[in-house]
N, C-alpha and C positions, 0 to 999 in steps of 0.2 A: 410594418416599417418607418414609412414614411409621417404616416400618423405620429407616431412616438416623438418624431423629431419633431415634427411641428407643436406637438404638446412642450417638448422640452425648452424649445426656441422660445413660443410664449411662458411658461416660467421661468425663463433667464430674464426676461424682458421686463417682468411684474416686479422679480428682484432688482431691478436695475432701476427700474423706477421707485420702486418703497426705499430703497439705498441712498437716490439723489434726494427725494424727499428729507428723509433724514438726515442727513449732511449735508444738504443747504441750509435746514432751518437749524441744528447746532453752530455751525460754523459759517455759513454765509454764501452766496452766490459766486463768490471767486473761491471758493473750495475749488481744490484739482481736482479732475476727472480719477487719479489714483483711487483718492478716499472713496468714492464713490463706487469702484470697483474692487478694493480690500472688504467694503463695506456689505458688498453685494458675492462678494465672494468670487468674482470672476476672474475673467483676463480683462487687461486693461483695453484691449482691443475689441472686447466683446459690447464694450459699450457702443463703440462705432460699427458694427456691426446694424445694430437695433439703433440706434440715430447719429445720423450722418455727423453732425454739430453737438455742439455744448447748447447751443442756442436752442436746438431742435429738442434735446431732451426738457429744458427748460421749458419751453413753449409746451409739450406732453406735462408736465405735471401743472402749469397753470391754467389750461385746456380742462385738465379732470377737475378743477377745482371751481373751474366757473361751472362746471356742468352740473357738479354737487351745489351751489349754493343757485343755479337757477333751479335746476330741479325741484328743489326742496322750498324755494317761494313760490314757485309755482303751483307746486300742490295745495300752499296755503292759501291762497290767494283765489283758486278755482272754488272753494264754502267758507271764506271770510277772510273780508280787508280791516280786521280791527286793528288799529294799528300795534297797540302793547302787544297782540298776537307776532303782530312780524317782526317787532324788536326784538321779543322773547326769540324766534326762529332764528331772525340774524346771529345773535348771539351765540345761539347752538349751532349753527356750523360753523360761526367761527372757532369754538372753543374745540369742535375736532381736529379744527387745523390752525390752534391758535399758534404753536410756533412757525409754522411755515408765513402765516399769515403773518404775524409780526415781525420777521424778517423783509418780508415783501413792503412793507408798510417802512420801514427803515432804511433799504436799501432800493427804493421803487426808482430814484434817479438815478442808477449805475446800470443797470438793466438795459438791454438793446433794446431799438427802439421798437421791434415788432413786440418785445414783449410789455416793455410799459404800455402798449394800445392796449395788448391782451387787459392786463390791469386797469385800464382805463373802462373798456369793455365790460369787466366783473363789477366793478362800481356803477356804472351805467344800468345794470341787470339790474343791482341793487335798487336805485332810484326808480327806475320803472314799477317797481312794485310797492314802495316806498311812496310815489305819488297818488296810487291807485288808492289805497289807505287812506292819506291825506286828503284827496281830495273828497273822496265819500262823508269824512269827520267832519272836514272845514263844511262844508254843506250839509251837516247837520248838526252844527255849532258845538260838538265837541272840544274840539281844541280852535285856537286863533288862526285867523286867515294872514299868518306870516308867508310870505317868500318862501316858496319851496321849499330852492336852491340851499337859502339859508337852514331851515328847518332839518334837512338831511345833512347839510357840510358841520351844521353842530353837533348831530348825533355821529356822524365819522370821527370827528372831531374828539369826542368823548369819549368814544371805541379806542382810537390812535391813541389819542396821549395817556390810558389808562394800560396799552400795551406797550407799548414802548417806556415805560416807566413802572414797570410791571414788579422789578426788582425792589421797587420800594415800596409798595402796594400789597401786593404775594410773593414774598422771595424765596418762599416754598412751596409752590403750585401753580394754578393755573388764576392767573387776574380776572379774567372774562366769569370765572367759573364762581369766585369767589365772591365778586361786586355784580354779577347779573340784575338779581333786583334790585340794588341801591340806583345803578345804572339805571335803568328802565325806569325808573322812582324819579330820581330825581328828573330824566329829561320829560316825562311826562307833564312832573308839575309845569318846567315851563312853556309848556306850550296850550297845557289845557287852558278852558275858556272860564 
């Protein structure tokens, strides 16, 4: 009986996480927890059994997102540091989390301090893998020796611009899926020797 209860508790937690991801992605981070409870089909109090504060729920989502990015990019960097492949993998990860990441990008300034720091850490994780690939390709003469922070921030700026204006570029679908190849090709044209 205890094992069944433990399983139910874990399933409820997962439903809350999935519902929070959906609600925050669609309606923003100021959405009430009642909307999350409704989406998860749990009582409002159940949210706070699993997550004592709204911030702890939000940090759980950010940490899951961070772990996914880190795992995928680290896996790639173990066997290949090609910058084009890194850009492709970065966009693929963001496509999986596109609505959530778009909301993060749009509302980052309003996040609690710990969540802002986690968001910065996510970007740092990406930048570390980016730097490894950049150094290798600068040393082999494949790309221009542009200051790393300028190259990385240009890439993020390009991604963020398209995400935040997705209704103009891809009103009925994923802007990153639609423009993945174009974004990578244009960016590589800017930095290639």
